[in-house]
C-alpha positions as CSV (number, residue, x, y, z in Angstrom):
1,M,-67.5,18.0,38.0
2,T,-67.0,19.7,41.4
3,A,-63.7,21.4,40.7
4,T,-61.4,22.2,37.8
5,P,-57.9,20.9,37.6
6,T,-54.9,23.0,38.4
7,L,-54.4,23.5,34.6
8,K,-57.4,25.5,33.6
9,K,-56.6,28.3,31.2
10,I,-57.7,27.0,27.7
11,L,-56.7,28.5,24.4
12,L,-59.3,27.7,21.6
13,V,-58.0,28.2,18.1
14,D,-60.6,28.0,15.2
15,D,-61.6,30.1,12.2
16,N,-65.3,29.4,12.8
17,P,-66.6,32.2,15.1
18,L,-69.8,30.4,15.9
19,F,-68.0,27.2,17.0
20,L,-65.6,29.3,19.1
21,K,-68.4,31.2,20.8
22,M,-70.2,27.9,21.6
23,M,-67.1,26.2,23.0
24,A,-66.0,29.2,25.0
25,K,-69.4,29.5,26.6
26,A,-69.3,25.8,27.6
27,F,-65.8,25.9,29.0
28,N,-66.4,29.1,31.0
29,K,-69.5,27.6,32.4
30,A,-67.5,24.6,33.6
31,G,-65.1,26.9,35.4
32,F,-62.3,27.1,32.9
33,E,-60.7,30.4,31.8
34,C,-61.2,30.4,28.0
35,V,-59.3,32.5,25.5
36,I,-60.2,32.4,21.8
37,A,-58.1,33.0,18.7
38,H,-59.5,33.0,15.1
39,S,-56.3,31.9,13.5
40,A,-53.0,30.2,14.4
41,N,-51.2,33.5,13.9
42,E,-53.5,35.2,16.4
43,A,-52.9,32.4,18.8
44,I,-49.1,32.8,18.5
45,R,-49.4,36.5,19.2
46,H,-51.5,35.9,22.2
47,M,-49.1,33.3,23.7
48,A,-46.3,35.8,23.5
49,T,-47.8,37.5,26.5
50,D,-50.2,34.9,28.1
51,V,-49.3,31.2,28.2
52,P,-52.3,28.9,28.4
53,H,-52.4,25.6,30.3
54,A,-53.9,23.7,27.3
55,I,-54.5,24.3,23.6
56,L,-57.4,23.1,21.5
57,S,-56.8,23.8,17.8
58,D,-58.8,23.2,14.7
59,Y,-56.9,21.3,11.9
60,Q,-58.4,23.1,8.9
61,M,-57.5,26.8,9.0
62,P,-56.3,29.2,6.3
63,I,-52.6,30.4,6.1
64,M,-51.4,28.1,8.9
65,N,-53.3,24.9,9.5
66,G,-53.4,23.0,12.8
67,I,-50.4,20.7,11.9
68,E,-48.2,23.6,11.0
69,F,-49.3,25.4,14.2
70,R,-48.5,22.3,16.3
71,K,-45.0,22.2,14.7
72,Y,-44.4,25.8,15.6
73,V,-45.5,25.2,19.2
74,L,-43.1,22.3,19.5
75,K,-40.2,24.5,18.5
76,Q,-40.9,27.0,21.4
77,P,-39.2,26.1,24.7
78,L,-41.9,27.8,26.7
79,L,-44.8,26.3,24.8
80,K,-43.8,22.8,23.7
81,D,-44.9,21.0,26.9
82,I,-48.4,22.5,26.9
83,P,-51.1,19.8,26.4
84,F,-52.3,20.1,22.8
85,I,-55.6,18.6,21.4
86,F,-56.7,18.7,17.8
87,L,-60.3,19.5,16.8
88,T,-61.6,18.5,13.3
89,D,-64.7,18.1,11.3
90,F,-63.8,14.7,9.9
91,S,-62.1,11.5,10.9
92,D,-58.9,10.7,8.9
93,K,-56.7,7.9,10.1
94,D,-53.5,9.3,8.5
95,L,-54.3,12.8,9.9
96,V,-54.8,11.3,13.4
97,I,-51.5,9.5,13.2
98,T,-49.7,12.6,12.0
99,G,-51.2,14.7,14.8
100,L,-50.5,12.2,17.5
101,G,-47.0,11.8,16.1
102,L,-46.5,15.5,16.9
103,Q,-47.2,14.7,20.6
104,A,-50.8,15.9,20.6
105,I,-52.5,14.2,23.6
106,D,-55.8,13.6,21.7
107,Y,-57.9,14.1,18.6
108,V,-61.5,15.2,19.0
109,L,-64.3,15.4,16.4
110,K,-66.3,18.6,16.4
111,D,-69.6,16.7,16.2
112,T,-68.9,15.3,19.6
113,P,-71.3,16.7,22.2
114,V,-69.9,19.8,23.8
115,S,-70.4,18.5,27.3
116,V,-68.4,15.4,26.4
117,I,-65.5,17.5,25.0
118,V,-65.4,19.6,28.2
119,T,-65.5,16.5,30.4
120,K,-62.8,14.8,28.3
121,L,-60.5,17.8,28.5
122,Y,-61.1,18.1,32.2
123,N,-60.0,14.5,32.7
124,L,-57.0,14.8,30.4
125,L,-55.8,17.9,32.1
126,N,-56.4,16.5,35.6
127,T,-54.3,13.4,34.6
128,V,-51.5,15.5,33.2
129,S,-51.4,17.8,36.2
130,K,-51.3,14.9,38.7
131,Q,-48.6,13.1,36.7
132,R,-46.4,16.2,36.7
133,E,-46.9,16.8,40.3
134,L,-46.1,13.2,41.3
135,S,-43.0,13.1,39.1
136,E,-41.7,16.4,40.4
137,M,-42.5,15.5,44.0
138,E,-40.6,12.2,43.7
139,V,-37.5,13.8,42.3
140,K,-37.6,16.6,44.8
141,K,-37.9,14.1,47.7
142,A,-35.0,12.1,46.4
143,A,-32.8,15.3,46.1
144,A,-33.8,16.4,49.6
145,A,-33.1,13.0,51.0
146,L,-29.6,12.9,49.5
147,N,-29.1,16.6,50.5
148,I,-27.7,17.4,47.0
149,R,-27.9,20.8,45.3
150,T,-26.2,22.6,42.5
151,V,-26.8,26.1,43.9
152,P,-25.5,27.0,47.4
153,Q,-27.8,28.4,50.1
154,K,-25.7,31.5,50.6
155,A,-22.7,33.3,49.3
156,P,-19.3,33.1,51.0
157,D,-17.6,35.7,53.1
158,I,-14.4,36.7,51.3
159,E,-12.3,39.4,53.0
160,G,-12.3,42.7,51.1
161,Y,-15.2,41.6,48.9
162,E,-19.0,41.3,48.9
163,I,-20.2,38.3,47.0
164,N,-23.9,37.9,46.0
165,F,-25.8,35.7,43.6
166,W,-29.3,35.3,42.3
167,H,-30.8,32.1,40.8
168,Q,-34.2,31.4,39.4
169,T,-35.3,28.1,38.1
170,F,-37.4,27.7,34.9
171,Q,-41.1,26.9,35.7
172,D,-40.0,26.1,39.3
173,I,-38.1,23.0,38.2
174,P,-34.3,22.7,38.7
175,G,-32.3,22.9,35.5
176,G,-28.8,23.0,34.1
177,D,-27.4,26.1,35.9
178,F,-24.9,25.5,38.7
179,I,-23.1,27.7,41.1
180,D,-20.3,27.0,43.6
181,F,-17.8,28.8,45.8
182,I,-14.6,26.9,46.8
183,P,-12.2,28.3,49.4
184,V,-8.9,26.5,48.7
185,T,-6.4,28.5,50.9
186,D,-6.5,31.5,53.2
187,R,-5.5,33.5,50.1
188,F,-7.4,32.0,47.2
189,N,-11.1,31.4,46.5
190,F,-12.7,29.9,43.4
191,I,-16.0,31.0,42.0
192,I,-17.9,28.8,39.6
193,L,-20.9,29.5,37.3
194,G,-21.9,27.0,34.7
195,D,-24.8,25.9,32.5
196,V,-25.4,22.4,31.1
197,M,-27.2,22.5,27.8
198,G,-30.8,21.4,28.1
199,K,-33.8,22.1,30.3
200,K,-35.3,21.0,33.6
201,W,-34.6,17.7,35.3
202,M,-32.3,16.1,32.7
203,A,-30.0,19.1,32.6
204,W,-30.1,19.2,36.4
205,F,-29.0,15.6,36.8
206,L,-26.2,16.1,34.3
207,S,-25.0,19.2,36.1
208,F,-23.9,17.1,39.1
209,S,-21.4,15.2,36.9
210,F,-19.9,18.5,35.6
211,L,-19.8,20.1,39.0
212,S,-18.1,17.1,40.5
213,Y,-15.4,17.1,37.9
214,I,-14.9,20.8,38.3
215,R,-14.6,20.6,42.1
216,A,-12.1,17.7,41.8
217,A,-10.0,19.5,39.2
218,V,-9.8,22.7,41.4
219,R,-8.8,20.6,44.4
220,F,-6.2,18.6,42.5
221,G,-4.9,21.7,40.8
222,V,-4.3,23.5,44.1
223,S,-2.7,20.4,45.6
224,S,-0.1,20.5,42.8
225,Q,0.3,24.3,43.1
226,E,-1.8,24.9,39.9
227,Y,-3.4,28.3,40.4
228,S,-4.5,28.8,36.8
229,P,-8.2,28.8,36.0
230,A,-7.3,28.2,32.3
231,G,-5.2,25.2,33.3
232,I,-8.0,23.8,35.5
233,L,-10.5,24.3,32.7
234,A,-8.3,22.4,30.3
235,K,-8.1,19.4,32.7
236,V,-11.9,19.4,33.3
237,N,-12.6,19.5,29.6
238,E,-10.2,16.7,28.9
239,I,-11.9,14.5,31.5
240,I,-15.4,15.3,30.3
241,C,-14.5,14.6,26.6
242,G,-13.3,11.2,27.7
243,D,-16.4,10.3,29.7
244,D,-18.8,8.3,27.5
245,A,-21.7,9.0,29.8
246,L,-21.3,12.7,28.9
247,K,-20.8,12.2,25.2
248,D,-22.4,15.1,23.2
249,I,-23.4,16.9,26.4
250,L,-22.0,20.4,26.4
251,A,-21.8,23.1,29.1
252,T,-20.6,26.7,29.5
253,L,-18.4,27.6,32.5
254,S,-17.1,30.8,34.0
255,L,-14.2,30.0,36.5
256,L,-12.8,32.8,38.6
257,M,-10.0,32.8,41.2
258,V,-10.0,35.6,43.8
259,D,-6.6,36.5,45.2
260,K,-7.2,38.4,48.4
261,E,-3.5,39.5,48.7
262,T,-3.1,41.1,45.3
263,N,-6.8,42.1,44.8
264,Q,-6.7,40.4,41.5
265,I,-9.3,38.1,40.0
266,T,-8.2,35.6,37.3
267,Y,-10.9,34.6,34.9
268,A,-11.2,31.8,32.4
269,G,-14.3,30.9,30.4
270,A,-15.6,28.0,28.4
271,G,-18.2,29.2,25.9
272,D,-19.7,31.6,28.4
273,L,-21.0,35.1,28.1
274,P,-18.5,37.9,28.5
275,V,-18.0,39.1,32.1
276,I,-18.9,42.7,32.8
277,H,-16.3,44.7,34.8
278,Y,-17.5,48.1,36.2
279,Q,-14.5,50.3,37.1
280,A,-15.6,52.7,39.8
281,K,-12.7,55.2,39.2
282,T,-13.5,55.8,35.6
283,K,-17.2,54.8,35.8
284,K,-16.6,52.7,32.7
285,F,-17.8,49.2,31.8
286,E,-15.6,46.6,30.1
287,Q,-16.6,43.4,28.6
288,L,-14.1,40.6,29.3
289,R,-14.3,37.6,26.9
290,C,-12.3,34.4,26.9
291,S,-11.9,32.3,23.8
292,G,-12.3,28.8,25.3
293,L,-14.8,26.4,23.7
294,L,-17.8,24.8,25.5
295,L,-16.9,22.0,27.8
296,G,-17.2,18.7,26.1
297,M,-16.9,20.0,22.5
298,F,-13.3,19.1,21.7
299,A,-10.5,17.7,23.9
300,D,-8.4,20.8,23.1
301,G,-10.6,23.6,24.2
302,Q,-7.8,26.2,23.8
303,Y,-8.5,28.0,27.1
304,D,-7.0,31.3,28.1
305,E,-7.4,33.6,31.1
306,K,-7.5,37.2,32.0
307,Q,-6.2,39.2,35.0
308,I,-8.7,41.7,36.5
309,D,-7.4,44.3,38.9
310,M,-10.1,45.1,41.5
311,R,-10.1,48.5,43.1
312,S,-12.5,49.9,45.7
313,G,-16.0,50.2,44.2
314,D,-15.2,47.9,41.3
315,Q,-17.9,45.3,40.4
316,L,-18.0,42.1,38.3
317,F,-21.2,40.6,36.8
318,I,-21.1,37.0,35.7
319,F,-24.3,35.5,34.3
320,T,-25.8,32.6,32.3
321,D,-27.8,33.0,29.1
322,G,-31.2,32.7,30.9
323,I,-30.6,36.3,32.1
324,I,-30.5,37.6,28.5
325,D,-33.0,35.2,26.9
326,Y,-36.7,36.1,26.6
327,A,-39.9,35.0,24.8
328,T,-41.5,36.9,22.0
329,A,-44.2,36.1,19.5
330,D,-41.6,34.8,17.1
331,G,-40.0,32.5,19.7
332,A,-37.1,32.8,22.2
333,K,-34.6,35.6,21.6
334,S,-31.3,36.6,23.2
335,D,-30.1,40.2,23.7
336,Y,-26.8,40.6,25.6
337,N,-26.5,44.2,24.7
338,L,-29.9,45.0,26.0
339,F,-29.1,43.6,29.4
340,T,-25.7,45.2,29.6
341,A,-27.3,48.6,28.8
342,Q,-29.7,48.0,31.7
343,L,-26.7,47.1,33.9
344,E,-25.1,50.5,33.1
345,K,-28.3,52.3,34.2
346,L,-28.4,50.4,37.5
347,T,-24.7,50.3,38.5
348,G,-23.0,53.0,40.5
349,S,-20.1,53.4,42.9
350,S,-21.9,51.6,45.7
351,N,-22.9,47.9,45.7
352,S,-25.5,47.6,42.9
353,F,-26.6,44.0,43.4
354,N,-30.0,44.7,45.0
355,K,-31.0,47.1,42.2
356,V,-30.0,44.5,39.6
357,K,-31.8,41.7,41.6
358,Q,-35.0,43.8,41.8
359,F,-34.9,44.4,38.0
360,L,-34.5,40.7,37.3
361,I,-37.3,39.7,39.7
362,Q,-39.7,42.1,38.0
363,H,-39.5,40.2,34.6
364,P,-42.9,38.9,33.6
365,P,-43.0,35.0,34.1
366,H,-44.3,34.4,30.6
367,T,-41.1,35.9,29.1
368,V,-38.7,33.6,31.0
369,V,-37.5,30.7,28.8
370,D,-34.6,29.2,30.9
371,D,-32.8,29.0,34.2
372,S,-31.4,32.4,35.2
373,S,-28.3,32.9,37.3
374,I,-26.0,35.8,38.1
375,I,-23.0,36.2,40.4
376,H,-22.0,39.7,41.6
377,I,-18.6,40.6,43.0
378,Y,-18.1,44.0,44.7
379,K,-14.7,45.2,45.9
380,K,-15.0,47.0,49.2
């Protein structure tokens, strides 16, 4: 071997210290970065802060065996796609079938020569890495050729306001978050933030259908003098519920209409997180929640809307759940209150977007579990 593949951080999990030491020495010599864990629980704690590129796990371990460990990994959004290989002292057909049925990419006997195990892993990881790169490259080429995107390149200029947004994909792969800004008249502008349930490419593909319906509903609504975000949401939801291609596909949506003449923003939501309104005059924060259901859940989503008076220095924060989700040793968690508490520390009478953006950028990559998107509206 002349070079290691792109995927090269290996997590070895075994309750046999001697075997671990021997394997780690061989992998390190071959150019891999090798991390060892003496139990499945120790491995889980380690992966909470340092995600490996591949996992080699013994089957026979106390407390949590290899099969149970594999089932745990499959339930974790950040870990489930990591190549997983079982190590065992014996060959058992039923055990092999069970392991491979849990999407393990191979089963290796411990009495296999160490050099063969290292070479085998090298080849497997190289293949996985190349397949991923080729797949992502083809999809990215197709998207670029069609000039399609679900997140705009820049925010719009709306008189009297400063609009900013920040979007980060999950593992550098487009996902279900989508953002759009639609100027419909000299007076009204619509702002859209949505999230299709799911991860990565599949959610990204589906987001185009949702975004197309939303754009059309906004345009048709305006053409018939419908300036009601709640009314537009109801029409979008009715169409989505009737589309067999989107059956059982759900999405959140925050829809806001900016009225430049009255300095009011009308907000309607479908299963989204509460919008945060910072009032500069009182220096208070208010959580604005709408009762509408997720798009695609029921034909009658029961959407309502709220009027927000925007005065100089006021700010609105609209965000998807990727902003508040994070990885821990016990799996992915959400903490809306933790994020809003941080917002309160960062927000003042001047435009606070850059402070918030810097805070979000500093999140350790291993704690990110989903697309992250936030739109910020500042009243001049």
